[in-house]
LUMSEMAR-673707 format. One line per 8 residues: number of its first residue (from 1); their letters; for each residue x, y, z of C-alpha. Coordinates in nm, 3 decimals, m for minus. Layout:
# LUMSEMAR-673707
NUM> A> X:Y:Z  ...
This chain:
# LUMSEMAR-673707
1> MQENNIRL> 1.780:5.169:3.697  1.949:5.379:3.428  2.055:5.069:3.224  1.702:4.918:3.234  1.553:5.238:3.101  1.794:5.242:2.808  1.713:4.882:2.718  1.341:4.959:2.725
9> FMNRDRMP> 1.391:5.254:2.496  1.593:5.054:2.242  1.339:4.768:2.218  1.019:4.969:2.208  0.943:4.887:1.836  0.925:4.521:1.916  0.677:4.567:2.198  0.295:4.598:2.192
17> IEGYLMTQ> 0.159:4.946:2.241  0.024:4.863:2.587  0.364:4.739:2.688  0.529:5.046:2.545  0.296:5.283:2.731  0.350:5.092:3.048  0.725:5.106:2.992  0.718:5.476:2.914
25> STRNECLL> 0.527:5.549:3.234  0.773:5.345:3.431  1.065:5.525:3.268  0.919:5.868:3.353  0.875:5.766:3.713  1.236:5.652:3.722  1.361:5.976:3.569  1.162:6.179:3.822
33> SENMNARK> 1.304:5.975:4.109  1.659:6.013:3.973  1.622:6.391:3.940  1.504:6.416:4.297  1.803:6.209:4.418  2.045:6.423:4.217  1.897:6.737:4.365  1.935:6.592:4.715
41> KTYWLQNL> 2.299:6.508:4.644  2.360:6.860:4.519  2.207:7.010:4.835  2.410:6.771:5.050  2.734:6.866:4.871  2.662:7.237:4.909  2.595:7.194:5.281  2.912:6.987:5.320
49> LSILVVLV> 3.122:7.254:5.150  2.969:7.525:5.372  3.047:7.321:5.682  3.404:7.267:5.564  3.454:7.641:5.508  3.323:7.722:5.854  3.538:7.444:6.006  3.853:7.576:5.839
57> MLVSAVIT> 3.775:7.928:5.957  3.717:7.808:6.313  4.040:7.605:6.328  4.233:7.897:6.185  4.076:8.134:6.438  4.152:7.900:6.729  4.513:7.861:6.625  4.553:8.233:6.567
65> TIRIGNDI> 4.390:8.317:6.902  4.611:8.075:7.090  4.920:8.205:6.920  4.828:8.565:6.989  4.767:8.473:7.352  5.105:8.305:7.366  5.272:8.612:7.215  5.152:8.808:7.519
73> EYPSKIPA> 5.231:8.540:7.770  5.562:8.449:7.613  5.696:8.767:7.449  5.927:8.725:7.156  6.295:8.732:7.239  6.361:8.908:6.907  6.426:9.278:6.982  6.137:9.499:6.878
81> KTLSTVHN> 6.371:9.685:6.647  6.385:9.396:6.399  6.004:9.381:6.381  5.932:9.754:6.357  5.856:10.007:6.088  6.022:10.347:6.106  5.791:10.623:6.222  5.834:10.985:6.323
89> PILIIGND> 5.784:11.085:6.689  5.417:11.069:6.788  5.228:11.336:6.982  4.863:11.278:7.079  4.669:11.541:7.271  4.326:11.449:7.403  4.107:11.159:7.300  4.047:11.316:6.960
97> GFTGPNST> 4.419:11.299:6.892  4.392:10.925:6.839  4.165:10.966:6.534  4.407:11.141:6.302  4.593:10.976:6.016  4.818:10.680:6.095  5.123:10.873:5.977  5.066:11.120:6.261
105> TGVIWGSG> 4.909:10.919:6.544  5.070:10.581:6.482  4.730:10.423:6.565  4.681:10.107:6.362  4.354:9.986:6.513  4.084:10.053:6.767  3.809:10.284:6.879  3.923:10.371:7.232
113> TPSDPYII> 3.684:10.147:7.427  3.787:9.886:7.685  3.713:9.605:7.440  3.860:9.783:7.139  4.144:10.010:7.256  4.349:10.224:7.025  4.656:10.026:6.925  4.992:10.192:6.861
121> SGWEINAS> 5.222:9.907:6.765  5.527:9.804:6.570  5.703:10.138:6.529  6.072:10.218:6.537  6.115:10.580:6.651  6.426:10.793:6.683  6.364:11.023:6.981  6.664:11.250:6.927
129> TATGIEIR> 6.444:11.550:6.839  6.125:11.479:7.035  5.980:11.230:7.278  5.920:10.905:7.092  5.552:10.867:7.186  5.381:11.134:7.396  5.015:11.126:7.495  4.851:11.404:7.694
137> NADAYFVI> 4.515:11.463:7.855  4.356:11.139:7.740  4.137:10.884:7.914  4.039:10.674:7.614  4.165:10.317:7.629  4.488:10.269:7.438  4.779:10.027:7.408  5.136:10.110:7.310
145> KNCYIYGG> 5.319:9.789:7.233  5.611:9.638:7.043  5.774:9.972:6.968  6.147:10.040:6.964  6.229:10.394:7.076  6.584:10.512:7.111  6.825:10.804:7.092  6.663:11.056:7.328
153> KSTMNGIS> 6.988:11.076:7.526  6.971:11.325:7.814  6.690:11.545:7.675  6.408:11.338:7.521  6.197:11.058:7.663  6.102:10.725:7.512  5.732:10.722:7.609  5.554:10.998:7.805
161> LISCANGT> 5.200:10.986:7.942  5.087:11.314:8.093  4.746:11.337:8.259  4.641:11.005:8.109  4.434:10.713:8.227  4.341:10.370:8.095  4.664:10.328:7.901  4.875:10.015:7.862
169> VHSNTLYG> 5.244:10.035:7.774  5.346:9.681:7.690  5.647:9.501:7.548  5.834:9.805:7.418  6.210:9.857:7.404  6.326:10.197:7.533  6.698:10.248:7.488  6.930:10.541:7.534
177> NKYGIYLS> 6.669:10.804:7.632  6.636:11.049:7.919  6.334:10.872:8.069  6.255:10.532:7.924  5.891:10.559:8.032  5.759:10.874:8.202  5.416:10.917:8.363  5.301:11.241:8.521
185> SSNHNIVS> 4.961:11.297:8.682  4.847:10.971:8.526  4.636:10.711:8.702  4.503:10.362:8.634  4.761:10.270:8.373  4.958:9.948:8.317  5.327:9.939:8.231  5.430:9.581:8.159
193> ENNCSNNQ> 5.703:9.370:7.999  5.903:9.663:7.869  6.281:9.670:7.833  6.411:10.002:7.965  6.788:9.999:7.937  7.076:10.242:7.909  6.851:10.539:7.982  6.919:10.819:8.226
201> YGISFFSS> 6.608:10.706:8.415  6.423:10.380:8.356  6.055:10.411:8.451  5.935:10.724:8.633  5.601:10.806:8.794  5.533:11.160:8.918  5.209:11.236:9.101  5.062:10.919:8.954
209> SNNTIINN> 4.855:10.667:9.145  4.678:10.334:9.111  4.907:10.218:8.834  5.059:9.875:8.778  5.426:9.836:8.687  5.489:9.468:8.623  5.735:9.235:8.451  5.961:9.507:8.317
217> IGYTNVYY> 6.337:9.472:8.284  6.622:9.719:8.256  6.999:9.736:8.259  7.257:10.010:8.310  7.017:10.298:8.365  7.225:10.580:8.509  7.013:10.698:8.803  6.741:10.445:8.878
225> GIYLLLSH> 6.533:10.166:8.733  6.190:10.268:8.872  6.106:10.595:9.048  5.787:10.689:9.233  5.758:11.053:9.341  5.442:11.176:9.511  5.275:10.863:9.381  5.044:10.641:9.582
233> YNKVDNNI> 4.861:10.308:9.568  5.077:10.174:9.287  5.173:9.810:9.240  5.534:9.748:9.140  5.574:9.376:9.086  5.817:9.127:8.936  6.047:9.376:8.766  6.418:9.312:8.708
241> FHNTAYSS> 6.666:9.598:8.704  7.042:9.577:8.707  7.213:9.915:8.726  7.587:9.965:8.732  7.623:10.337:8.806  7.756:10.422:9.152  7.473:10.672:9.211  7.190:10.456:9.079
249> NGILISSS> 6.894:10.300:9.257  6.701:9.994:9.151  6.371:10.134:9.283  6.352:10.483:9.433  6.042:10.591:9.627  6.015:10.950:9.744  5.725:11.109:9.931  5.498:10.825:9.823
257> ARNIISNN> 5.259:10.614:10.028  5.069:10.286:10.025  5.250:10.134:9.733  5.316:9.761:9.707  5.670:9.680:9.595  5.693:9.304:9.551  5.886:9.025:9.380  6.137:9.258:9.218
265> TLSGAYMG> 6.500:9.166:9.150  6.738:9.459:9.191  7.114:9.433:9.167  7.430:9.620:9.082  7.304:9.954:9.214  7.406:10.193:9.490  7.078:10.101:9.660  6.852:9.816:9.550
273> IHSGGSNN> 6.543:9.981:9.702  6.566:10.336:9.835  6.275:10.495:10.024  6.290:10.856:10.137  6.006:11.032:10.320  5.763:10.757:10.220  5.515:10.597:10.458  5.288:10.293:10.478
281> NTFDSNNC> 5.445:10.113:10.185  5.486:9.736:10.162  5.813:9.582:10.044  5.746:9.214:9.997  5.957:8.928:9.856  6.209:9.143:9.673  6.561:9.023:9.599  6.806:9.307:9.659
289> SFNRFGIY> 7.149:9.155:9.626  7.493:9.259:9.509  7.428:9.630:9.552  7.605:9.867:9.787  7.294:9.882:10.006  7.012:9.629:9.969  6.707:9.815:10.108  6.760:10.166:10.242
297> IESSSNNN> 6.474:10.328:10.436  6.550:10.688:10.539  6.435:11.043:10.604  6.118:10.981:10.802  6.004:10.682:10.603  5.770:10.550:10.869  5.521:10.266:10.917  5.648:10.061:10.627
305> TLRKNICR> 5.632:9.683:10.610  5.936:9.485:10.498  5.880:9.112:10.475  6.023:8.811:10.297  6.290:9.014:10.121  6.625:8.860:10.035  6.936:9.074:10.072  7.264:8.909:9.990
313> SNTEDGIT> 7.623:9.024:9.955  7.552:9.395:9.946  7.884:9.565:10.016  7.755:9.800:10.287  7.443:9.644:10.434  7.124:9.452:10.367  6.852:9.661:10.535  6.911:10.013:10.668
321> LAYSRSND> 6.662:10.209:10.878  6.797:10.564:10.896  6.609:10.845:11.069  6.286:10.649:11.034  6.028:10.516:11.277  5.782:10.233:11.331  5.880:10.003:11.048  5.781:9.637:11.065
329> LSMNVLID> 6.038:9.377:10.959  5.957:9.007:10.937  6.080:8.697:10.757  6.358:8.880:10.577  6.659:8.671:10.479  6.998:8.842:10.493  7.306:8.660:10.373  7.642:8.827:10.430
337> DGITISGP> 7.435:9.132:10.525  7.264:9.267:10.834  7.024:9.531:10.965  7.151:9.879:11.052  6.958:10.143:11.247  7.064:10.506:11.280  6.927:10.834:11.410  7.017:11.090:11.676
345> SIEYWNSH> 6.739:11.008:11.920  6.600:10.690:12.066  6.267:10.692:11.878  6.455:10.621:11.557  6.587:10.306:11.725  6.323:10.157:11.951  5.999:10.211:11.756  6.049:9.932:11.504
353> DIDTSNAV> 5.914:9.576:11.512  6.195:9.338:11.422  6.119:8.982:11.527  6.330:8.667:11.523  6.178:8.551:11.193  6.436:8.780:11.035  6.756:8.585:10.977  7.116:8.688:10.923
361> NGKPVRYY> 7.328:8.410:10.777  7.072:8.154:10.883  7.051:8.271:11.246  6.785:8.490:11.410  6.813:8.863:11.459  6.795:8.937:11.833  6.639:9.282:11.865  6.558:9.401:12.217
369> RNQNGLTV> 6.408:9.733:12.316  6.350:9.871:12.664  6.440:9.542:12.836  6.608:9.488:13.175  6.805:9.199:13.320  6.794:8.952:13.030  7.057:8.728:12.873  7.064:8.723:12.494
377> PADAGEVI> 7.053:8.364:12.362  7.384:8.262:12.210  7.242:8.184:11.867  7.216:8.527:11.711  7.305:8.624:11.358  7.296:8.986:11.480  7.229:9.150:11.819  7.061:9.491:11.856
385> LVGCRNML> 6.984:9.635:12.200  6.807:9.970:12.240  6.713:10.134:12.568  6.817:9.829:12.771  6.981:9.790:13.113  7.162:9.510:13.297  7.171:9.283:12.993  7.428:9.009:12.924
393> IENQDISN> 7.554:8.936:12.576  7.799:8.649:12.567  7.927:8.361:12.357  7.789:8.493:12.031  7.958:8.393:11.706  7.865:8.658:11.453  8.016:8.725:11.113  7.969:8.853:10.761
401> LRIGIVIA> 7.747:9.155:10.814  7.785:9.527:10.876  7.770:9.536:11.260  7.777:9.227:11.476  7.658:9.363:11.813  7.480:9.701:11.828  7.414:9.880:12.158  7.221:10.209:12.159
409> FSYDLTIR> 7.093:10.424:12.447  7.168:10.142:12.691  7.349:10.116:13.025  7.513:9.870:13.262  7.560:9.594:13.009  7.816:9.314:13.001  7.942:9.212:12.659  8.191:8.928:12.688
417> NNSCYNAY> 8.342:8.629:12.515  8.187:8.706:12.179  8.346:8.653:11.839  8.266:8.913:11.575  8.452:8.905:11.247  8.424:8.989:10.880  8.207:9.289:10.958  8.233:9.663:10.914
425> TGIYLYHS> 8.217:9.693:11.294  8.238:9.407:11.539  8.089:9.572:11.852  7.927:9.916:11.837  7.818:10.135:12.131  7.610:10.444:12.055  7.504:10.679:12.335  7.565:10.400:12.584
433> SNSTIMNN> 7.752:10.407:12.916  7.869:10.216:13.222  7.913:9.892:13.034  8.194:9.637:13.029  8.327:9.497:12.703  8.567:9.217:12.783  8.740:8.917:12.631  8.580:8.957:12.292
441> SCSRASHG> 8.750:8.876:11.963  8.681:9.132:11.690  8.871:9.090:11.368  8.864:9.163:10.997  8.650:9.471:11.031  8.685:9.839:10.968  8.642:9.897:11.343  8.686:9.606:11.577
449> IDISSSSS> 8.521:9.787:11.870  8.356:10.127:11.813  8.258:10.347:12.110  8.069:10.640:11.965  7.868:10.954:12.030  7.879:11.040:12.401  7.933:10.687:12.521  8.110:10.725:12.855
457> KNIIIGNN> 8.241:10.536:13.157  8.273:10.211:12.970  8.551:9.958:13.037  8.707:9.794:12.733  8.935:9.523:12.870  9.107:9.207:12.755  8.974:9.212:12.398  9.156:9.089:12.091
465> CSENSMGI> 9.105:9.338:11.809  9.320:9.234:11.519  9.338:9.251:11.142  9.102:9.546:11.127  9.149:9.895:10.993  9.114:10.024:11.349  9.129:9.787:11.642  8.950:10.006:11.900
473> YLYSSNNN> 8.791:10.334:11.795  8.651:10.605:12.021  8.450:10.881:11.860  8.327:11.177:12.064  8.327:10.968:12.380  8.481:11.053:12.717  8.593:10.895:13.045  8.632:10.543:12.913
481> SIMENVCY> 8.904:10.294:13.012  9.085:10.096:12.744  9.324:9.848:12.899  9.485:9.510:12.859  9.366:9.468:12.504  9.569:9.312:12.226  9.557:9.496:11.896  9.777:9.373:11.616
489> SNYRLYGV> 9.788:9.386:11.238  9.536:9.668:11.224  9.658:9.835:10.914  9.433:9.923:10.627  9.083:9.815:10.535  8.833:9.964:10.289  9.110:10.198:10.174  9.156:10.357:10.519
497> YGGGIHLS> 9.480:10.351:10.713  9.409:10.275:11.074  9.587:10.155:11.381  9.561:9.976:11.711  9.370:10.240:11.911  9.221:10.560:11.765  9.072:10.844:11.971  8.876:11.098:11.765
505> GSNDNNVS> 8.725:11.396:11.943  8.740:11.202:12.270  8.864:11.336:12.605  8.970:11.216:12.950  9.008:10.854:12.854  9.259:10.614:13.010  9.458:10.400:12.764  9.690:10.163:12.947
513> HNGLHSNF> 9.857:9.820:12.947  9.758:9.740:12.591  9.972:9.531:12.358  9.992:9.703:12.021  10.208:9.554:11.752  10.238:9.537:11.376  9.973:9.803:11.324  9.990:10.096:11.086
521> RGIFLSSS> 9.995:10.322:11.395  9.999:10.209:11.753  9.784:10.487:11.909  9.634:10.774:11.711  9.476:11.094:11.852  9.282:11.326:11.619  8.998:11.580:11.603  9.064:11.761:11.930
529> SRTNKISC> 9.117:11.462:12.157  9.236:11.615:12.483  9.351:11.538:12.839  9.377:11.165:12.780  9.622:10.949:12.979  9.830:10.702:12.780  10.059:10.480:12.986  10.222:10.140:13.017
537> NYIYNSSS> 10.140:10.034:12.662  10.370:9.809:12.466  10.396:9.945:12.113  10.617:9.787:11.853  10.659:9.725:11.483  10.416:9.998:11.377  10.459:10.086:11.010  10.410:10.451:11.096
545> HGIQILSN> 10.455:10.612:11.438  10.397:10.428:11.762  10.188:10.724:11.885  10.070:11.002:11.654  9.893:11.315:11.781  9.739:11.558:11.533  9.677:11.929:11.577  9.419:12.047:11.832
553> SNNNVIWN> 9.465:11.728:12.031  9.620:11.894:12.335  9.724:11.841:12.695  9.750:11.465:12.682  10.000:11.281:12.903  10.206:10.995:12.759  10.441:10.804:12.994  10.590:10.465:13.079
561> NTFIRNNG> 10.514:10.324:12.735  10.757:10.102:12.548  10.836:10.191:12.185  11.023:9.927:11.982  11.100:9.941:11.610  10.816:10.174:11.515  10.833:10.387:11.199  11.133:10.190:11.076
569> ATETYNIS> 11.344:10.264:11.383  11.634:10.039:11.476  11.862:10.041:11.778  12.029:10.357:11.646  11.854:10.692:11.654  11.771:10.826:11.306  11.588:11.155:11.259  11.401:11.001:10.966
577> HIQAYDDG> 11.265:10.720:11.181  11.150:10.882:11.503  10.896:10.662:11.676  10.635:10.926:11.778  10.472:11.235:11.627  10.307:11.538:11.791  10.132:11.833:11.623  9.932:11.931:11.933
585> IGNQWNST> 9.988:12.178:12.211  10.083:12.101:12.569  10.115:11.726:12.538  10.350:11.580:12.801  10.569:11.286:12.702  10.665:11.205:13.060  10.496:11.203:13.396  10.530:11.476:13.651
593> DGCGNLWS> 10.742:11.249:13.874  11.008:11.206:13.606  10.908:10.887:13.427  10.929:10.904:13.052  10.903:10.626:12.794  11.141:10.357:12.675  11.259:10.407:12.318  11.443:10.121:12.150
601> DWMAPDDV> 11.656:10.368:11.951  11.745:10.591:12.253  11.868:10.389:12.551  12.208:10.544:12.625  12.403:10.714:12.767  12.313:10.696:13.133  12.629:10.842:13.285  12.479:11.090:13.528
609> PPWGIVDY> 12.192:11.062:13.771  11.907:11.010:13.790  12.002:10.655:13.702  11.782:10.466:13.460  11.720:10.784:13.263  11.901:10.860:12.937  12.109:11.170:12.983  11.951:11.351:12.687
617> PYNISGSA> 11.583:11.404:12.590  11.421:11.211:12.307  11.301:11.445:12.032  10.946:11.384:11.903  10.861:11.456:11.540  10.593:11.711:11.455  10.524:12.081:11.478  10.487:12.078:11.858
625> GARDYFPL> 10.863:12.039:11.909  10.781:11.798:12.188  11.039:11.600:12.387  11.050:11.313:12.627  11.271:11.466:12.893  11.308:11.144:13.093  11.356:10.862:12.840  11.409:10.532:13.014
633> TIRDLSPP> 11.727:10.329:12.969  11.751:9.959:12.904  11.546:9.759:13.140  11.306:9.480:13.077  10.961:9.625:13.062  10.855:9.409:12.771  10.629:9.109:12.818  10.676:8.810:12.594
641> TTIAVISG> 10.469:8.764:12.283  10.290:8.438:12.213  10.180:8.324:11.872  9.926:8.048:11.817  9.959:7.825:11.510  9.648:7.627:11.419  9.688:7.307:11.217  9.400:7.116:11.066
649> TPGANDWY> 9.196:7.077:10.751  9.067:7.425:10.678  8.712:7.465:10.560  8.521:7.771:10.458  8.444:8.078:10.669  8.721:8.012:10.924  8.591:7.667:11.010  8.799:7.352:11.026
657> RSSVMVSL> 8.675:7.018:10.897  8.903:6.798:11.104  9.056:6.774:11.448  9.274:7.076:11.518  9.615:7.109:11.679  9.700:7.439:11.847  10.072:7.509:11.894  10.189:7.802:12.107
665> SATDPENH> 10.521:7.971:12.051  10.651:8.255:12.272  10.940:8.498:12.234  11.071:8.755:12.478  11.261:9.065:12.358  11.511:9.036:12.646  11.528:8.655:12.649  11.379:8.630:12.995
673> LNGTFYRI> 11.092:8.398:12.906  10.953:8.218:13.211  10.662:8.017:13.068  10.348:8.000:12.859  10.006:7.928:13.008  9.669:7.835:12.856  9.316:7.733:12.931  9.019:7.608:12.729
681> GTSGNWTN> 8.735:7.851:12.785  8.727:8.187:12.955  8.738:8.077:13.318  8.918:7.822:13.531  9.278:7.749:13.619  9.573:7.811:13.391  9.784:7.518:13.268  10.156:7.537:13.190
689> YSSPLVLS> 10.196:7.478:12.817  10.430:7.192:12.722  10.291:7.035:12.404  10.035:7.119:12.136  9.667:7.113:12.226  9.441:6.876:12.033  9.075:6.975:11.980  8.870:6.693:11.831
697> IDGNHTVQ> 8.506:6.778:11.910  8.276:6.980:11.686  8.202:7.326:11.819  8.341:7.669:11.893  8.644:7.632:12.118  8.781:7.935:12.301  9.153:7.905:12.378  9.314:8.167:12.600
705> FYSGDSRG> 9.686:8.195:12.657  9.967:8.426:12.762  10.336:8.419:12.840  10.537:8.581:13.119  10.901:8.657:13.181  11.117:8.633:13.489  11.107:9.010:13.539  10.736:9.009:13.622
713> NDEPVRTI> 10.609:9.113:13.278  10.306:8.917:13.163  10.162:8.974:12.823  9.787:9.047:12.803  9.574:8.739:12.773  9.518:8.638:12.416  9.205:8.463:12.294  9.147:8.262:11.981
721> IVRIDMGT> 8.829:8.090:11.867  8.875:7.754:11.697  8.565:7.646:11.510  8.533:7.280:11.414  8.263:7.117:11.203  8.352:6.768:11.084  7.999:6.653:11.005  7.797:6.686:10.689
729> PLLTINQT> 7.454:6.851:10.679  7.135:6.649:10.712  6.938:6.635:10.386  6.610:6.475:10.282  6.413:6.507:9.958  6.038:6.534:10.008  5.939:6.346:9.690  5.933:5.967:9.665
737> DGFEVNVN> 6.192:5.807:9.443  6.040:5.704:9.110  5.736:5.934:9.120  5.564:6.035:8.795  5.422:6.364:8.665  5.193:6.422:8.365  5.346:6.758:8.278  5.680:6.865:8.133
745> YAIISWYG> 5.811:7.004:8.460  5.875:6.884:8.813  5.908:7.075:9.139  6.158:6.908:9.366  6.160:7.016:9.732  6.382:6.915:10.017  6.476:6.988:10.375  6.831:7.047:10.493
753> IDGMSGID> 6.980:7.147:10.823  7.323:7.172:10.976  7.341:7.198:11.352  7.697:7.325:11.372  7.818:7.577:11.117  7.477:7.611:10.949  7.369:7.567:10.589  7.555:7.789:10.344
761> RFEVSIDG> 7.371:7.696:10.027  7.193:7.429:9.828  7.270:7.323:9.472  7.073:7.111:9.228  7.160:6.909:8.918  6.944:6.719:8.672  7.048:6.427:8.456  7.414:6.463:8.545
769> GAFIPVGL> 7.435:6.828:8.441  7.620:7.106:8.616  7.507:7.200:8.965  7.294:7.514:8.993  7.327:7.719:9.316  6.986:7.806:9.466  7.098:7.976:9.789  6.888:7.877:10.088
777> EMSYNFSG> 6.580:7.794:9.881  6.448:7.444:9.948  6.269:7.380:9.620  6.340:7.410:9.249  6.124:7.389:8.939  6.281:7.184:8.658  6.090:7.293:8.349  6.094:7.210:7.981
785> LTNGMHNV> 6.161:6.840:8.042  6.136:6.571:7.779  5.923:6.268:7.849  6.102:5.983:8.019  6.309:5.910:8.326  6.514:6.183:8.492  6.740:6.194:8.793  6.787:6.495:9.021
793> TVKAVDKA> 7.069:6.542:9.269  7.038:6.790:9.556  7.355:6.902:9.731  7.366:7.068:10.075  7.681:7.262:10.166  7.741:7.392:10.516  7.940:7.701:10.604  8.242:7.492:10.687
801> GNEVNMTI> 8.245:7.349:10.337  8.111:7.002:10.423  7.863:6.875:10.170  7.619:6.590:10.117  7.430:6.478:9.804  7.098:6.302:9.761  6.954:6.174:9.431  6.606:6.062:9.327
809> MFKTNAPE> 6.452:5.944:8.998  6.124:6.052:8.847  5.936:6.016:8.519  5.763:6.277:8.306  5.471:6.175:8.085  5.335:6.501:7.946  5.098:6.526:7.646  5.285:6.619:7.329
817> VSGEGGVP> 5.253:6.985:7.235  5.351:7.172:6.923  5.601:7.456:6.908  5.561:7.805:7.029  5.187:7.828:6.968  5.102:7.573:7.231  4.818:7.412:7.022  4.774:7.039:7.098
825> VDLIQYAI> 4.908:6.826:6.813  4.608:6.595:6.808  4.368:6.890:6.762  4.553:7.014:6.454  4.591:6.660:6.313  4.224:6.574:6.361  4.117:6.901:6.199  4.343:6.843:5.896
833> IAIIIAVV> 4.229:6.479:5.857  3.864:6.585:5.870  3.923:6.845:5.602  4.105:6.597:5.375  3.834:6.330:5.410  3.561:6.580:5.335  3.738:6.717:5.027  3.810:6.366:4.890
841> AAMVIAKR> 3.449:6.265:4.941  3.328:6.574:4.760  3.564:6.510:4.469  3.446:6.146:4.430  3.080:6.245:4.429  3.143:6.521:4.178  3.335:6.285:3.950  3.054:6.027:3.949
849> RKKTPPKE> 2.804:6.297:3.873  3.009:6.413:3.577  3.014:6.061:3.423  2.630:6.033:3.419  2.492:6.131:3.065  2.240:6.412:3.052  1.872:6.304:3.052  1.653:6.372:2.749
857> SDDSKHDG> 1.276:6.338:2.699  1.141:6.036:2.509  0.995:6.255:2.240  1.314:6.433:2.161  1.499:6.103:2.140  1.223:5.966:1.921  1.239:6.257:1.688  1.613:6.221:1.658
């Protein structure tokens, strides 16, 4: 069109006037049309540029919003200190205090409303002279975040909120202060994702309610990680605190009610969770492991709920209920830990609900209260009987907890043929009487058998209590009979020197016919133990004295016992190696009819009657100046001693993973051995031993044996438990081999069981990597996976050390995502491509427009 108009203009002199006028009219119409088109193009270009600007702003806003959201969901691992600006300590009083200058308030944004809170962010504050950030008497909405506050030491706090509401303390680092975060009389606040470490106190709430404490972490706080005092209806969830101080607590709750304490991980402390005088709280799904005590409920902390908590390898105990009532325990998992109850009266013991969903080392807790005439199933991880009568506890195999079998306020029980080992106490009687404890094996404990606190008229007979600190321990208990037990190698445990049998504050007990050898002490009387009868015991190879009596333990009678090589004694008397010690008053070392004791270092002369009695008394060490006036001469009163040697492939936790050979070897001090006898089980006929026993079936095998001499001396029956598990656990993976997921993670679940020793742990490995222990969990989330095929191996290990592996393949096919912002790659690419296309199009149009010559009127061109 433009070229035709130019040609018409150039040839107008050669045209008739009519043609020229017609041409001029046509040219004007064309120019008008072209101007209208140009104006349309200009409007279109302006609209396009406006759209592009809005599009760029929207994309930028989306990306920024997503990244800000991800900063909250995935907090930066860079310490706040490196991102902060130095600021003086901040003090805000009242809502008006937020509106001062930034240099005073630290507020960088906001108006104090829910949608636009005051923001205090990004400051580094030295709290050596004043609390880092302190806000008082305010209920405007505010957020304190991303601040690094340090140096308060033992006098100044990191962050303090006093009489405040509607505050959020988020993602701050509080280090080396008195209180990391301190709230007093403050309600409806949120404390989240803060790092409170190396403070005197981590996070503290005083008289503060309806707050949320979530996702915080802390290490090496001196006294506690989180503390609630007189604070109610708070939610304490998903916090992690590891404290190393002996006196510290992970979470301490005092005089506080109706709080929910859930999903917290607490380790390295004196007590993981400690509740004192606090009622109606819920402790749910916490992991309290590797502390001294896992969860400790005391001092009238009543009506609390403890469920789904994990307590593992706490050095004292998993869950303790001390002087508390009516607590409900369910689905708690205790590994190498147990449940301990204490209190002076029965209501502290029998008011709780503890069902069999609680497990100790994979086996149910058997808690009975006020029952009569029942037999406890032989599958318990721990047994607790309170207020029961005529109950039978037998054939239990209990280990790795604080107390294996607990009896309180109960009577007329039979406790027999149980194995309790690797515990603080194997069998414990508290305020319980008229019961028989027989043929049990209690080893590797502080106290093998503990008879305590007015427990009377019990018979403790035929038990093997060895390798403990104290084999059999009586505390403040009278009129019990301890006889025919074997106690050896009870020496020192938990830093305490012990012995075979220890009577503390206990009177009128009969201790007789026990075999006591290779202990620190044979028999030990302390704390005013009086009028006990100690006779016919065989005591030898004690590191210290065979019998030791401390002051105020008076009027005991000791006769017809055999003392051999105790306290370093030999066959020759040496004043430095006397075999007994007496600091009491009125103790008699011989009977009234003239029978003393046999001393291996004092057996001659016997030149004058009465025959069989050494002519001179045996002097006893100690301040009492005591003597055995009728020491016995050489005669064979000593039974043989039989040792069992077990051969097989040892596994873990005293299990064997192969057939086992049991060899018996007997020696007799006077070489009068007559024979050795054994039986499999605890009843039936005895068989004369002639060759090693072979045990080749999985299970717990009880082997009893003894030896006798030709002089009529039989050693007490010995019992060993041989535990065999030659099979591997059963393991299945719930997912199908080769399954696919459209995300970058996969949750693998499985089921494993071991019918003999029980499952000890599961481990998982992905793509040939190192195995990761997961305890008794039966699922694992493998996250952050690249797209493609992966293989996962699950390993099940039983308590005997047998293991089995199972492997499956799966494929991940997750959409590609960008880095930390989490914005889909295709969204960013499409936005950038759209912008580039639009800009290029605009540039082309503009360039074409620039090349078009400016339009002039016909008259002006004519005149030119």
